[in-house]
N, C-alpha and C positions, 0 to 999 in steps of 0.2 A: 125822825130821820133814820134812826137805827132800825125801826120796824119796817119802814119802806124799803130800805136796802135789803133787809132779811127776806121780805116778801118777793122783791125783785129777784134776788138770788135763788130762792126756791122755785119761782116761776121759770127762770132760765134753766135751772137744773132739771125741772120737770119736763120742759120742752126737749132738752137734750136727751133725756132718758127715753123719749118717744121717737127719737130720730131713727130712721131706717137706713142701714148702711148695706149697700150691695157690694160684695167683693167678687170680682171676676178674675178668672185665672186664664193665663195664656199658656200655650203648650208649644214646645219645640217641634219642628216638623218631623223629626225622627220618631217622636212618640205617637204622633197622629198617623204616620206611615205604618208603624208597627200595629196600631189598632186596625187600620184599613186592611193590612195583610191578614191579620187574624180573622177579621169578619168576612172578607171577600174571597179568600182562597177557596178553591174548589173543595167540596166535601170529599173526604176520603172514603173510598168504597169499603176498605177493610183495614182496621187498625191492627198492626202487628203488636203482640204483647211485648213489653219490655221487661228485661230482667232487672232484678234489684240493683245489680251492679251498674247497669246502664243509667237507671234513674238516679242512683246515688252520685255517680260521676258527673252526669249532666247537671244536676242541681248544684253541685259544688263548683263546677267549671263556669257555669253561667249565673251564679247567684247574684252577681252585681247587675247583670242585665235584667234579671227578673225584678229586682228592686226598682230599677229605673223605669221600667215599663208599667209598673203598678200605679204610677201617678195618674195615668189616664184610664178612667173606669170605663169598661165596656160591658160590665155585668148588669144587665137589666132585662126584665121579662119582655118588655116591648121590643128590645133589640133581638132577643133570642127568637121571638115569634116572627119578626120580620125576616131574619136570616133563614129560618126554617121554610117560610113561604117561598123566598127567593131560591133556595136550594131545590125546592120541589119542582120548579119549572125551569131550572137552569139549562138542562139539556135542550129543551125546546127553544129557549132564548138564544143559546149558542148556535143552534141550527139556523135560526132566522138571521143571526148576525153573519154567519158564513154565506148564506144565500144573498146577502146584501140588502135585506129588507130593513134591518135595524142597525143603527150606529150608536157609538158611545161618545157622548159629549165630553168636553174638558171640565165640566162642573158636576159630574156624577149623576147624569141623567141618560136615559136612552131615548132615541127619537126614531121615527120612521124615515128612512132614507129613500126607500122605493116601495111603492105599494104593489103587492102581488096582484097578478091578473085574476087569479081565482078568488071569487067573492068570500068563500068560506075561510080561506087562508088569510085574506085581508082582514076579516073580522077577528080572527085569532091573533094576528099581529097587533092590531089596535088594542085589544084587551090586554095582551101581554105587556105592551109598552106602558099602558095605564097602571096595571097592577105592579109592575116592577118599579116605576117611578114613585108610587105611593109608599112602597116599602123602603125605598132608598131615602125618601123624605123623613119617614119615621126614624130611621137609623140616625141620620144627621141631627135632627131636632132633639132626639133623646140623648145622644152623645153630648151635645152642647148643654142640655139641661142637667144631666146627672154629674157633669164635671164643672158646672157653674162657670162655663167658658164665657169670655167676653163676647158680646154680639159681633164684633169685628172678626172674631175667629172663624165664623161660619164660612167665609170665602176661602180661607186656608184649608179647612176641613174638606170642603167640596172639591177643591183643586187636587188635593192629595188623594182623596178617595176616587176621584175621576181617573187619575193616573194609574192607580192600582186596578181599577175595574178594566181599564184599557189593557193593562198588562195581562190580565187573565182572560181577555177576550180571544177567541180563536182567530187564526189566520184568515185573511180576507174581510175581516170586520171593518166597517167604516169607522175611522177614528178622527175626532176633531182635534186639531192642533191648537197650540196656545194662541195663535193669531186668528183663530176662527175658521181657517180653511180645513178641508177634509181630505183624507187619503185612506187608502186601503192598507190594513195592517199586513205586513209581510211576514 
């Protein structure tokens, strides 16, 4: 009896030792929004050098904020490459948005709202929409992966990133509202 109990105990212990546990993390909206702002803000043309005093005071004044935002990781080679690609065609994308050809959805995608009459421009618009959406997908998937985010977090990430992308879109861009309708950004 004792041997059987011992073997059963060891078997159960062995099975438990092989169990896989997935731990998913959820993130408050303000952390996701901060990450979206950091990744989607327009690239700066020239960065002005900061003095030591500016850096010292800023880090001390906002030290608590830096600690809070560190919880959501955005440092990934895949994200960096996707952002670089998106920044490389941003001016063209913004021009097509202003022209009314491309719109921003409420779930972090771009869509063709009106096809240009010129065949060459239409071809360029299609390619740009495809390329942009591929890079956006890489960013979302990589953020979820490197942060071990729960699968249900994806919808929140897409919604917040969509809002930030709309915010940085130029005037006259087609913007999809939360109810699915569209309007021009003023």
